[in-house]
C-alpha positions as CSV (number, residue, x, y, z in Angstrom):
1,M,27.1,15.8,-28.8
2,V,27.6,13.6,-25.2
3,E,29.3,10.4,-25.4
4,L,28.0,7.7,-23.4
5,H,28.2,4.3,-22.8
6,E,25.9,1.7,-20.4
7,A,27.0,1.5,-16.9
8,Y,26.2,-0.2,-14.0
9,V,26.5,2.7,-10.8
10,S,29.0,0.2,-9.4
11,E,31.8,0.1,-11.4
12,L,30.1,4.3,-12.1
13,I,31.6,4.5,-8.3
14,G,35.2,5.2,-8.5
15,R,35.8,5.7,-12.1
16,P,38.2,8.3,-13.0
17,V,36.5,11.9,-13.6
18,K,38.4,14.2,-16.2
19,L,38.5,17.8,-16.9
20,W,38.8,18.7,-20.7
21,T,40.7,21.4,-21.6
22,E,42.7,23.5,-24.6
23,G,42.2,20.0,-26.6
24,S,43.4,17.9,-23.3
25,S,42.1,16.3,-20.3
26,M,43.5,16.6,-15.9
27,P,42.8,14.3,-13.9
28,I,40.8,16.2,-11.0
29,G,39.2,13.2,-9.2
30,K,36.3,10.4,-9.1
31,V,33.3,9.8,-9.2
32,H,31.5,9.3,-5.3
33,D,28.0,9.4,-6.2
34,V,25.4,9.5,-8.9
35,V,22.5,11.8,-9.1
36,V,19.3,10.9,-10.3
37,D,15.4,13.0,-10.8
38,G,13.3,10.0,-9.0
39,R,10.4,11.7,-10.6
40,E,10.2,10.4,-13.9
41,E,9.1,6.3,-14.5
42,F,12.9,6.3,-15.9
43,P,14.7,8.8,-14.3
44,P,18.0,10.9,-15.7
45,V,21.0,11.3,-13.6
46,T,21.2,15.1,-13.1
47,G,24.6,15.4,-11.9
48,L,27.6,13.5,-10.1
49,Y,29.4,14.2,-7.0
50,I,33.3,14.4,-7.4
51,K,35.7,13.5,-4.4
52,C,38.6,15.1,-5.8
53,R,42.0,14.7,-5.8
54,D,42.7,17.4,-3.1
55,G,40.2,15.6,-0.4
56,G,37.1,18.2,-1.5
57,M,33.6,16.8,-2.2
58,R,32.2,19.1,-5.8
59,F,29.2,18.2,-7.7
60,A,29.3,18.4,-11.7
61,Q,25.7,18.8,-13.6
62,F,25.3,16.8,-16.2
63,S,25.4,19.0,-18.7
64,S,29.0,19.5,-17.9
65,V,29.5,15.9,-18.8
66,R,31.4,15.3,-22.4
67,A,31.3,11.7,-22.1
68,I,31.1,9.2,-19.6
69,T,33.2,6.0,-21.4
70,D,33.7,2.5,-19.8
71,K,37.2,3.6,-18.6
72,E,36.9,7.6,-17.7
73,V,34.1,10.3,-17.2
74,I,35.0,13.6,-19.2
75,L,34.2,17.3,-17.9
76,N,34.2,20.2,-19.8
77,A,33.6,22.6,-17.0
78,P,35.2,22.0,-13.0
79,P,32.9,20.7,-10.5
80,R,31.3,23.2,-8.3
81,D,32.2,22.7,-4.6
82,A,29.0,20.5,-3.5
83,E,27.9,23.1,-0.2
84,H,26.8,25.4,-2.8
85,K,24.4,22.8,-4.8
86,V,20.6,23.3,-3.9
87,A,19.1,19.8,-3.0
88,A,15.8,19.3,-4.9
89,D,12.8,17.8,-3.5
90,D,12.6,14.8,-5.4
91,E,16.8,14.0,-6.3
92,L,18.1,10.1,-5.4
93,L,21.5,9.2,-4.7
94,L,22.4,6.1,-6.3
95,N,25.0,5.0,-4.3
96,R,24.3,6.1,-0.6
97,E,20.6,6.3,-0.9
98,L,19.3,2.9,-3.1
99,L,22.3,0.7,-3.1
100,D,21.5,-2.4,-0.2
101,K,18.6,-0.5,0.3
102,Q,14.8,-2.3,-0.3
103,I,12.5,-1.2,-2.9
104,V,9.0,-3.4,-4.1
105,D,8.7,-5.2,-7.3
106,V,5.2,-4.3,-8.3
107,D,4.6,-6.8,-10.4
108,G,6.4,-9.6,-8.7
109,R,4.4,-8.3,-5.7
110,K,7.4,-8.4,-3.1
111,V,10.3,-6.8,-1.6
112,V,13.8,-6.9,-3.5
113,R,17.0,-5.3,-2.5
114,V,19.0,-3.5,-5.2
115,N,22.9,-5.1,-5.4
116,D,23.2,-2.4,-8.5
117,V,21.3,-0.1,-10.6
118,K,21.9,0.0,-14.5
119,L,21.9,3.2,-16.6
120,A,21.5,3.3,-20.3
121,P,22.0,6.3,-22.5
122,A,18.4,8.0,-24.3
123,G,19.2,11.1,-26.2
124,D,22.2,13.1,-24.5
125,Q,20.6,11.8,-21.1
126,L,21.7,8.9,-19.2
127,R,18.7,7.4,-17.2
128,I,18.1,4.2,-15.1
129,I,16.8,1.3,-17.1
130,A,17.1,-1.5,-14.3
131,A,17.6,-2.4,-10.6
132,D,20.1,-5.7,-10.6
133,I,18.5,-7.6,-8.0
134,G,20.8,-11.0,-8.3
135,A,24.3,-12.5,-7.7
136,S,25.8,-10.5,-10.6
137,G,24.9,-7.1,-9.2
138,L,26.8,-8.2,-5.6
139,L,29.9,-9.7,-7.5
140,R,30.5,-6.4,-10.0
141,R,30.2,-4.5,-6.2
142,L,33.3,-6.9,-5.3
143,G,35.2,-5.6,-8.0
144,L,35.0,-9.3,-10.2
145,S,32.9,-7.4,-13.6
146,G,34.0,-11.0,-15.4
147,F,33.3,-13.7,-13.6
148,S,29.6,-11.4,-13.5
149,K,28.9,-11.3,-17.2
150,H,30.3,-14.9,-17.5
151,L,27.7,-16.2,-14.3
152,L,24.8,-14.2,-16.1
153,E,26.2,-15.8,-19.6
154,R,25.4,-19.0,-17.6
155,S,22.8,-18.5,-16.0
156,T,20.6,-17.4,-18.7
157,R,21.5,-20.3,-21.4
158,L,20.7,-22.4,-18.4
159,G,17.0,-21.1,-18.4
160,V,17.7,-18.4,-14.9
161,P,15.2,-16.0,-14.5
162,R,17.4,-12.5,-15.4
163,S,18.0,-10.3,-12.4
164,L,17.3,-7.3,-13.6
165,I,13.9,-5.5,-13.2
166,S,12.5,-3.0,-15.7
167,W,12.5,0.4,-13.4
168,D,9.3,0.8,-14.7
169,S,7.9,-2.1,-12.6
170,V,9.4,-1.4,-9.2
171,Q,8.3,1.4,-6.5
172,P,11.2,3.8,-7.0
173,L,12.1,6.2,-4.0
174,S,11.6,9.4,-3.4
175,R,12.4,12.1,-0.5
176,V,10.0,15.2,0.3
177,G,12.9,17.2,1.6
178,P,16.5,17.2,1.7
179,T,16.6,17.1,5.0
180,D,14.2,14.0,5.2
181,S,14.4,10.2,4.8
182,V,14.7,8.6,1.9
183,R,10.9,7.1,1.6
184,L,9.0,4.5,-0.8
185,R,6.7,5.8,-3.7
186,V,4.1,4.1,-5.4
187,P,2.4,5.6,-8.2
188,S,-1.4,5.2,-8.7
189,D,-1.0,3.3,-11.6
190,K,0.7,0.3,-9.8
191,I,-0.9,0.7,-7.2
192,E,-4.0,-1.2,-8.7
193,R,-2.0,-4.0,-9.9
194,I,-0.9,-5.0,-6.2
195,H,-4.0,-6.3,-4.1
196,P,-4.2,-5.6,-0.5
197,V,-3.7,-8.9,1.1
198,D,-0.4,-8.8,-1.2
199,M,0.0,-5.1,-0.3
200,A,0.1,-6.1,3.7
201,A,2.7,-9.3,3.0
202,I,4.8,-6.5,1.0
203,I,4.6,-3.6,4.5
204,E,4.9,-6.7,6.9
205,E,8.8,-7.7,5.1
206,L,10.0,-3.7,5.1
207,N,12.0,-2.9,8.2
208,A,9.7,-0.8,10.6
209,S,10.3,2.9,9.5
210,D,10.2,1.3,5.6
211,Q,6.8,0.2,7.3
212,A,5.8,3.7,8.1
213,S,7.1,4.9,4.7
214,L,4.7,2.5,3.0
215,V,2.0,3.5,4.5
216,S,2.2,7.2,4.2
217,S,2.7,6.9,1.0
218,L,-0.5,5.3,-0.3
219,D,-3.9,6.7,-0.5
220,E,-6.3,7.0,2.5
221,E,-8.6,3.9,1.3
222,T,-5.2,1.6,-0.2
223,A,-3.3,1.7,3.0
224,A,-6.6,1.0,5.2
225,D,-7.6,-2.1,2.8
226,A,-3.8,-3.0,3.6
227,F,-4.1,-1.6,7.0
228,E,-7.2,-4.4,8.0
229,Q,-4.4,-7.5,6.2
230,L,-1.7,-6.8,9.3
231,D,-1.3,-8.0,12.7
232,V,-2.2,-5.9,15.3
233,N,1.4,-5.5,16.5
234,T,2.4,-4.5,13.2
235,Q,-0.8,-1.9,12.9
236,L,0.3,-0.4,16.2
237,S,4.0,-0.3,15.6
238,I,3.2,1.6,12.3
239,L,0.7,3.8,13.9
240,E,3.7,4.4,16.6
241,D,5.5,6.6,13.4
242,L,2.0,7.7,11.7
243,K,1.9,11.2,12.0
244,P,-2.1,11.6,13.7
245,E,-3.7,13.3,11.2
246,R,-2.5,10.6,8.5
247,A,-3.1,7.8,10.9
248,A,-6.4,8.9,11.7
249,D,-7.6,9.5,7.5
250,I,-6.1,5.3,7.4
251,I,-7.9,4.1,10.4
252,E,-11.5,6.1,9.3
253,N,-10.7,3.9,6.1
254,M,-11.1,1.0,7.2
255,S,-14.3,-0.8,8.3
256,S,-15.7,0.0,11.7
257,D,-15.2,-3.4,12.9
258,D,-11.4,-3.1,12.3
259,A,-10.8,0.2,13.3
260,A,-12.8,-0.5,16.6
261,D,-10.5,-3.4,17.5
262,L,-7.0,-1.3,16.6
263,L,-7.9,1.5,18.7
264,A,-9.0,-1.0,21.4
265,E,-5.6,-1.6,21.6
266,V,-4.3,2.2,21.6
267,E,-3.9,3.9,24.3
268,P,-6.6,6.0,25.5
269,D,-5.3,9.4,25.0
270,K,-4.1,8.6,21.7
271,Q,-7.3,7.1,21.2
272,R,-8.8,10.4,22.4
273,Q,-6.7,11.9,19.7
274,L,-7.1,9.8,17.0
275,L,-10.8,9.9,17.1
276,N,-10.8,13.4,17.5
277,L,-9.3,13.7,14.3
278,M,-11.8,11.4,12.6
279,E,-15.3,12.7,10.7
280,P,-17.4,12.7,13.1
281,D,-19.4,10.2,11.3
282,E,-17.2,7.6,10.9
283,A,-15.7,8.6,14.7
284,K,-19.1,8.0,15.9
285,D,-19.3,4.7,14.7
286,V,-16.4,4.0,15.9
287,R,-17.3,5.1,19.4
288,E,-20.6,2.5,19.7
289,L,-18.4,-0.6,18.9
290,L,-15.4,0.5,21.2
291,A,-18.5,1.0,24.1
292,H,-18.8,-2.3,23.4
293,D,-17.4,-5.3,25.6
294,E,-15.1,-7.1,22.7
295,A,-16.1,-10.7,23.4
296,T,-19.5,-9.8,22.4
297,A,-21.9,-9.1,18.9
298,G,-21.3,-5.9,20.0
299,G,-17.3,-5.8,19.7
300,I,-17.5,-7.1,16.7
301,M,-20.3,-6.0,14.6
302,T,-19.8,-3.6,11.8
303,T,-22.4,-0.7,11.4
304,E,-21.4,-0.8,7.9
305,F,-24.6,-2.2,6.7
306,L,-27.0,-2.4,4.3
307,S,-30.7,-0.7,4.9
308,V,-34.3,1.0,3.5
309,P,-37.9,2.0,4.9
310,P,-40.8,0.1,4.7
311,G,-42.9,1.0,1.6
312,L,-40.6,1.4,-2.0
313,T,-41.0,0.3,-4.7
314,V,-37.9,-2.1,-6.2
315,G,-37.0,0.8,-8.4
316,E,-36.9,2.8,-5.4
317,T,-34.8,0.5,-3.4
318,F,-32.3,-0.1,-6.0
319,E,-32.0,4.3,-6.2
320,H,-31.5,4.1,-2.5
321,I,-28.8,1.1,-2.4
322,R,-27.2,3.0,-5.4
323,K,-26.7,5.9,-3.1
324,A,-25.4,4.1,-0.1
325,A,-23.2,0.9,-1.5
326,P,-20.0,2.5,-1.4
327,D,-20.4,2.9,2.4
328,A,-21.6,-0.4,3.1
329,E,-19.6,-3.7,4.3
330,L,-22.3,-5.9,2.4
331,V,-24.7,-5.0,-0.6
332,Y,-25.7,-8.8,-1.5
333,Y,-28.5,-8.2,1.3
334,V,-30.7,-5.0,1.9
335,Y,-32.3,-5.3,5.7
336,V,-35.7,-3.2,6.2
337,L,-35.8,-0.8,9.2
338,D,-38.4,1.8,10.3
339,Q,-37.7,5.7,11.5
340,S,-36.5,4.0,15.2
341,E,-34.2,1.8,13.2
342,H,-36.5,-1.9,14.4
343,L,-35.5,-4.2,12.0
344,L,-38.5,-5.0,10.4
345,G,-37.3,-7.3,7.9
346,V,-34.6,-8.0,4.7
347,L,-34.5,-7.8,1.2
348,S,-32.8,-10.4,-1.6
349,L,-30.6,-8.3,-3.8
350,R,-31.6,-11.8,-5.8
351,D,-34.7,-11.2,-5.2
352,L,-34.7,-7.5,-6.4
353,V,-32.8,-8.3,-9.4
354,G,-35.2,-10.6,-10.5
355,S,-38.9,-8.1,-9.9
356,D,-39.8,-5.2,-12.1
357,P,-39.1,-1.7,-10.7
358,S,-43.0,-0.4,-10.3
359,Q,-43.4,-3.8,-7.9
360,P,-43.4,-2.4,-4.1
361,T,-41.0,-4.9,-2.5
362,D,-43.8,-5.7,0.7
363,K,-43.6,-9.0,-0.9
364,L,-40.4,-9.6,-0.9
365,I,-39.3,-9.3,2.6
366,Q,-38.4,-11.7,4.2
367,E,-39.9,-11.1,7.8
368,H,-38.6,-13.7,10.0
369,V,-34.9,-12.5,10.1
370,V,-33.1,-14.5,12.3
371,S,-30.7,-11.9,14.6
372,V,-28.1,-12.1,17.6
373,P,-28.4,-9.6,20.7
374,L,-25.6,-7.3,21.4
375,S,-24.4,-8.9,24.5
376,A,-24.4,-12.7,22.5
377,S,-21.0,-13.8,23.7
378,R,-18.6,-14.2,20.0
379,E,-18.9,-18.4,20.5
380,E,-22.9,-17.8,20.4
381,V,-22.5,-15.8,17.1
382,A,-20.2,-18.2,15.4
383,A,-22.4,-21.0,16.5
384,V,-25.7,-19.1,14.7
385,I,-23.7,-18.3,11.5
386,A,-22.1,-22.0,11.2
387,R,-25.8,-23.0,12.0
388,Y,-27.8,-21.4,9.3
389,D,-24.8,-21.1,7.1
390,F,-25.4,-17.5,7.2
391,V,-22.7,-15.4,5.2
392,A,-23.3,-12.4,8.0
393,V,-25.9,-12.1,11.1
394,P,-28.0,-8.9,11.4
395,V,-27.3,-8.0,15.7
396,V,-30.3,-6.0,17.5
397,D,-30.7,-5.0,21.2
398,D,-33.6,-5.9,23.4
399,E,-36.0,-3.5,21.9
400,G,-35.3,-5.0,18.2
401,H,-33.1,-1.8,17.1
402,M,-30.6,-2.6,14.5
403,H,-27.3,-1.8,15.3
404,G,-25.3,-3.6,13.0
405,I,-24.2,-6.9,11.2
406,V,-21.3,-9.6,11.6
407,T,-19.7,-11.2,8.7
408,V,-18.2,-15.0,8.9
409,D,-15.4,-13.9,8.5
410,D,-15.1,-12.0,12.1
411,A,-17.2,-14.8,13.3
412,L,-14.1,-17.0,12.5
413,D,-11.9,-14.7,13.9
414,V,-13.0,-16.4,17.5
415,V,-12.6,-19.5,16.6
416,L,-9.5,-19.8,14.7
417,P,-6.0,-19.1,15.0
418,E,-4.3,-15.9,13.9
419,R,-2.2,-17.7,10.8
420,L,-5.8,-19.2,9.3
421,R,-7.8,-16.4,9.4
422,K,-5.1,-14.4,7.4
423,M,-5.5,-17.3,4.7
424,L,-8.7,-16.9,4.5
425,P,-11.2,-14.3,2.3
426,R,-12.6,-11.6,4.1
427,V,-16.2,-10.2,4.3
428,G,-16.9,-7.1,1.8
429,K,-15.6,-3.7,0.4
430,S,-12.1,-3.3,-0.7
431,R,-10.5,-1.2,-2.9
432,S,-10.7,-3.4,-5.8
433,G,-14.8,-3.8,-5.0
434,N,-13.9,-7.8,-5.6
435,R,-14.2,-9.7,-2.4
436,H,-15.0,-12.8,-2.0
437,A,-18.0,-13.0,-0.4
438,H,-21.4,-11.2,0.4
439,A,-23.7,-12.0,2.5
440,G,-27.5,-12.1,4.5
441,Q,-29.9,-15.0,5.4
442,P,-30.8,-18.2,4.3
443,A,-32.3,-18.6,0.8
444,R,-36.3,-18.7,1.0
């Protein structure tokens, strides 16, 4: 049975290591680093790097550990040369790669710096159970362990929140390969706890390299939702550090208008490269938006809207909506277009819900639809939306073909400074499916 005690990494580093032989122990060096398997929720220690008395660096598998006490580490077998050890993809060196590094407190929705790491026995294993982000961790690092305990006891009595964060509530770190840099990784079940706005705020708190690492570790939809909340300079900085294929995957999951706004700021050669790597349909929509002056309705519209042909019943219309809704920016109003995509009218989802499924939609269509031309200035679009109290307005060409919609948040982008724009709720689809407003024409 292995003898194990609770330990903080800061106290374990530098602890004497002894080799047990024939009923006695012989000093061989000191703990230099602790290795854990980062794939598990509470990562187990898999080995120790030991700075030996002869100056060499050696590695001891955790299976060779006889005891880890408050004063020493005792091994049953001698450590082997460190260069002979094959590093696993998800191994993490706690001293070198975690202490003083930034991680994400998922429940607190913020970036924190790891001052120390708490290890605790679990059967015959020693596992990470918490990250210490408070002053007590720093004091232990300075060798003031006694004062650290006094501070912790005093702060607990005063009601100050503990500085320990359970490891299953932080974003663990992983490494793709032995030679790769450490990158942030968020398990999918934890990502669901973080709203895109909070994720964007987290990204903004990270340094440049970790920003790209975090974005790379997210699924495309989640990354796209967060990306849309970032300012353009941060977006461009992250794009520089992403592989083109990964960048294209994220951009094609953004709303078409946000994707076009971003690509409009990218150098022409890279813009073409990214568009060529995107799915053809998404790239086509973005290219159409890029063709318009960004100061016009055509430049700020989104091409992702719901439309149906005329002559359907209410039930048939709902079936069409169910198929098309996942790709639509808005689902509250449905535009009626003929085969040539002329705008014939608009259907209110409220009217559709209250009607018999077998009823034709002809009498529910509002034919007099306020719209704006492709060439309308952004200020003119904003004025129309404000005048009619719209949440979105359709954009048409001179022949009445519908090309897209401008939502109220995009119209407000024209008149509000960026700091205020980021504080407003966004209109349309998101990963969580619960953005605050949906749009259409005025009530009948």
